[in-house]
N, C-alpha and C positions, 0 to 999 in steps of 0.2 A: 618454316611458318604454319603449315598446316597442321605438322604434328604438334607444334607448341600449341595451337588453339585447342587440340584435342586433349594434350597433357592438362593444360588447365581449366579446360571444360566439362572433363571427367569429373574430375573433384566437386566442381561449384555444382554440377548436376545432383552428383550424390549427395551434398550439402542440402539441397532444394528438397530433394525427395525425403530427406530424414524429417526435415522442416514440415513438410508438407503432411507426413504420417503422423508427427507427433502432434500437430495441429487437431488433424481430425479425429486421434485418438481423444484428447482433451475435451474437443468437443460432444464427442460421444459419451463422455462419461457421466454419469448423474452429479448432479451438483452435492449431494450428500459427501461424495469421494472427496472434495475438496478438503471438507473438515477431517476426515478420516487420515487423509495424506499428512496434515500438517499438524494433527493430535499431538504426535509423539515428540516434538518439539516445543508446543505451546506448555505441555506436563512438566519440561525441562524448566522453562521459563518461570512456572508457578510456583516453582520450589526456589527461585534464585533469591540470594539474600538480597539483591537489589531491586525486586518486586517490592513497590508501595502499597503494604495491605489497608492502611488507614492514612488519614490526614487530608489537608485541602485538595492536594493534587489529585487523587483518584477521585474525590467527591466531586469536584468541579467538572472531571471529564464524564464522570456517569450524569451529571445532570445537563453539560452542555450535549451530549450526543442524543437527548432526546428527540430536538425536532429534527433531527437529521434521520435518526430511525422512525419516526413517524411517516416522513415523507418517501421512505424507500416505497417502490412500487411494486407490489408481490413479489419481494426477496426471499428468495430459497436458501439464504442463508440466517444463522441464528447467531447475531454478534457477541463476541466478548471482548472487554477492551482492559486494558492493563497499563500501568504507569510504572516505570522504574527509574530508578534514581542515577540517570546516566545525564551528565552534563551537555554531551553532545546534542546539537540541535537536528533534532530528526524524530522520524516516526515512521512505522512501516505496518504493512497489514500482509498477513500470510494467507494462503488459500483457506478459503471456509469459513472467513469472517472474525479471525485472529487479530485484534490491533494491538501494538505497542506503543505507547508514547513515551517519549524519554521526557525528564524532567527539564531538560536545557530546552526543550522547545516550546515548555510553558514558560519558563521564567523570560524567555525570547520574546514572546507576543505581548503586545500593545493594548489588544482587545480580546474580546471572544470571539468575533467575527473573523478575526485572522487565525485563532486555533480551529474553528468551525471550517474554515477554507482548506486548510490541511488536511484535515480528518476527512472533508466530503471528497476529497482528491483520493486518498486512501480506500474509503469505500466504495468509490467508482472502481481501481483496479481489482477490488473482489468481485463486485457486480458484474463486471465484465471479463472476470476470470482469467486476469494476465497472469497471476501468479500460477496456478496451475497450468496451464500451458507452458511457461517456462520450466516449470519443473519436470512435464513430462519431456522437454526436449533435453533438459538436462540429466534425468535418469534414463532416458530410453524407453521405449515401448514394454520391451521385455520384464526389465525392472519393475514397472509399474502394474504390468499383469499379475507379476508374482506377488506384489504387495497386496492386489486384491483378491487373491487367492489365499492369502495370509502365509506365505512361504517365504515373503522378503524379509531381509535382517533390518529392523527397526534402526540400528545404528546408522547404517548407509543415508537411510531417508532422513534422520536429524544433520548430518553429515551437509547433506546436499543442501538441506533447509536453510542452514546458516551460511552458506556460500550464498544463495540464492538472495538473501538479506543485503548484500553487499554488491548485487549485481544490478547495472544500470537497468532501467526500463528504456526500450529505443522509445525514437521520436513519434513512432505511430501510436503507440500505446500510451504515452505521456499527454498526447494530444486528444487522445479519444476520453482518456480520463478526465482531463480537462473540463472535455463538453459535457460529459456525465455529471462529473461532482459540480460544475456551475448550474445545471438543471437541477442537481438536487435542492442545492443551496436556495435557488428561486423556489421549488416548492416548500422549501422549510421555512420560508419567509426570511433569509438570512442574506444581507448583501454581500455581491461579490467582491465588494472594494475590499473587503478583510484579506481575502486571497491575494489580490493584487500588490497591496500593500506590504505584505509579510515577505512576499518573494521578491519585490523590489529594493527592498532592506538588506534582505539575508544576500542578493545578488551583489549589493556593494561592500560586503562585508571585506576585510583584508584578507583573511584566510577562508577558504570556501568550508562553510557548514556542511556535516555530513548527509544533511538532507539533499543538497543539490548534486553531491557527489552520486547519487543514484537516481535523483529527479533530473535530468539535465536540462538545458535551456529554459532558464528561470525567467529570461527576459520575453520571450514568446507567451509564457504562462501568464505573466502580469498584465501582457497587453490584451491577449482574451479576456483576463479577469475584467479588467476596466473597461473594455469594450460592451460586456453584459450588462443587462439593466437589471433594479432590483433594488429593495433597501430593506432595513431589517424590520420586520413587523413581530417575528419572534419573541418571546422573553427569553434572552440569555441571561445567566448569571454574571454578575460582576466580577471579574478577578478577584483574585483575592489580596487581601495587602501581604501577606506572607505565604509563599509556597512551603506546605510541610510534607514530609513524606514519613511514615512510620511503619 
């Protein structure tokens, strides 16, 4: 029995030590390195044929995020947004402030408050540096240090970043991003009901939207948003009659 506990306990202890070490390294890195880590993948996405370079979709997102960006308190990141012609209902943020919004998410939204609620949640992940912490855990401290010294293979980084896109946030990160995202909506003068209604509706879909595969527990998120106070005082742009992506 004792031997079994030792056999199980040693690997778990090593995993905990690795997690703690990567967490400390990520916290010790200046925020500017978040963008440096994500920039190779962002450069690839910018050249993607799916990128919406003009049309109502990128124009709308560019206008909608202004109240959110204005409400960020002393952010260390310079945000960039991209809309891609992907029909999946999803949006994701890379470390350093690079945010990708799928056309499918915009088409699924019924109000500007709903889109703003999703984006506020993604900005919160960036501000809390969840992506960079997970990236350090996946890469390992030695690879990250090699990258900072300029000796790592950028292809390895891009591969891991693409894997990071599809990994679930843990429930602790989701709860923290909800709290920070709801506070951001309140400062921006945007009702949190949009976040609640969007996730409530997505949770009732017969097939799980991609957004919920990486952001688990939509019911808890909707409950937290429903319980938050606030109404929309910001001037949000109306949803366009037709979403175009060129």
